[in-house]
LUMSETOR-599035 format. One line per field, with one value per residue (C-alpha): residue in three letters; x, y, z; residue number from 1. Coordinates in Angstrom, 1 decimal, padded with zeros to 4 digits, m for minus. Last residue first. Example, Ala and Ser with C-alpha at 12.3 -4.5 7.8 and 13.67 -1.06 7.14 Angstrom:
// LUMSETOR-599035
resn SER	ALA
east 013.7	012.3
north m001.1	m004.5
up 007.1	007.8
resi 2	1
This chain:
// LUMSETOR-599035
resn ALA	SER	PRO	SER	CYS	ARG	ALA	SER	THR	ALA	THR	ALA	LYS	GLU	LEU	ALA	ALA	LEU	MET	ALA	GLU	ARG	GLU	LYS	ASP	SER	GLY	LEU	LYS	SER	VAL	TYR	ILE	ARG	ALA	TYR	SER	LEU	ASP	ASN	SER	VAL	GLU	VAL	ASP	THR	VAL	SER	VAL	MET	SER	ASP	ILE	HIS	PRO	ASP	ARG	ILE	GLU	HIS	ALA	PHE	ILE	ASP	THR	LEU	ASP	ARG	LYS	ILE	GLU	GLY	ALA	LEU	ARG	TYR	ASN	ARG	ASN	ALA	MET
east m016.3	m017.1	m015.8	m013.5	m014.7	m015.4	m012.0	m010.3	m011.6	m010.7	m007.2	m006.7	m007.5	m005.2	m002.5	m002.9	m002.7	000.4	002.1	001.3	002.8	005.9	006.3	005.9	008.5	010.9	012.0	012.6	009.5	008.7	005.9	004.7	001.5	m000.6	m002.7	m006.1	m008.4	m005.7	m006.9	m003.4	m003.1	m000.8	002.3	003.7	007.1	009.2	006.8	008.8	007.7	010.3	008.7	005.7	002.8	002.3	001.8	m001.3	m001.5	m001.3	m000.8	002.9	005.2	002.7	000.8	004.0	005.2	001.7	001.7	005.2	004.3	001.0	002.6	005.3	002.6	000.7	003.8	004.6	001.0	001.0	004.3	002.8	000.0
north 010.0	013.7	015.7	018.5	022.0	023.2	021.8	023.4	026.9	026.5	025.3	028.2	030.7	028.8	028.9	032.6	033.3	031.1	033.0	036.3	035.2	034.0	037.3	039.2	037.0	037.9	035.6	032.0	029.9	026.7	024.2	021.3	019.5	017.5	015.0	013.7	010.7	008.2	006.0	006.1	009.8	011.2	013.3	015.5	017.2	020.1	021.5	024.4	028.0	030.1	029.4	031.6	031.5	035.2	036.3	034.0	032.4	028.8	026.3	025.9	025.9	025.6	022.9	021.0	021.1	020.1	017.0	015.9	016.2	014.5	011.6	011.3	011.3	008.6	006.4	006.8	006.2	003.0	001.9	002.4	000.0
up m007.0	m007.2	m010.2	m009.1	m010.1	m006.5	m005.3	m008.3	m007.4	m003.7	m004.6	m007.1	m004.3	m001.9	m004.5	m005.1	m001.3	m001.1	m004.0	m002.4	000.9	m000.9	m002.7	000.6	002.2	m000.5	m003.3	m004.2	m003.9	m002.0	m002.2	m000.1	m001.1	001.3	m000.5	000.6	m000.4	m001.1	001.8	003.3	002.9	000.2	001.1	m001.7	m001.5	m002.9	m005.5	m006.8	m007.5	m009.3	m012.7	m011.7	m009.4	m008.3	m011.9	m012.2	m015.6	m014.5	m017.4	m018.2	m015.3	m012.4	m014.3	m015.1	m011.5	m010.4	m012.7	m011.6	m007.9	m008.3	m010.2	m007.5	m004.7	m006.6	m006.8	m003.1	m002.1	m004.2	m002.6	000.8	000.0
resi 81	80	79	78	77	76	75	74	73	72	71	70	69	68	67	66	65	64	63	62	61	60	59	58	57	56	55	54	53	52	51	50	49	48	47	46	45	44	43	42	41	40	39	38	37	36	35	34	33	32	31	30	29	28	27	26	25	24	23	22	21	20	19	18	17	16	15	14	13	12	11	10	9	8	7	6	5	4	3	2	1
């Protein structure tokens, strides 16, 4: 089971890295944002994403606010299982 979580975490990390680099048009989420780690719950229903950004504290706070806004939007748009 842990191997499945590890593989899924890797897929999420790769996908989010690609999305941040090519699909998000928010100026606060740019190429300087890195996905550093992903932890997936045992039942695969939740994932905790760790990100970092080079820059000032103000730039990091703006990035986190933009990610939280994007998360709320994507959670509303996600198909239910």
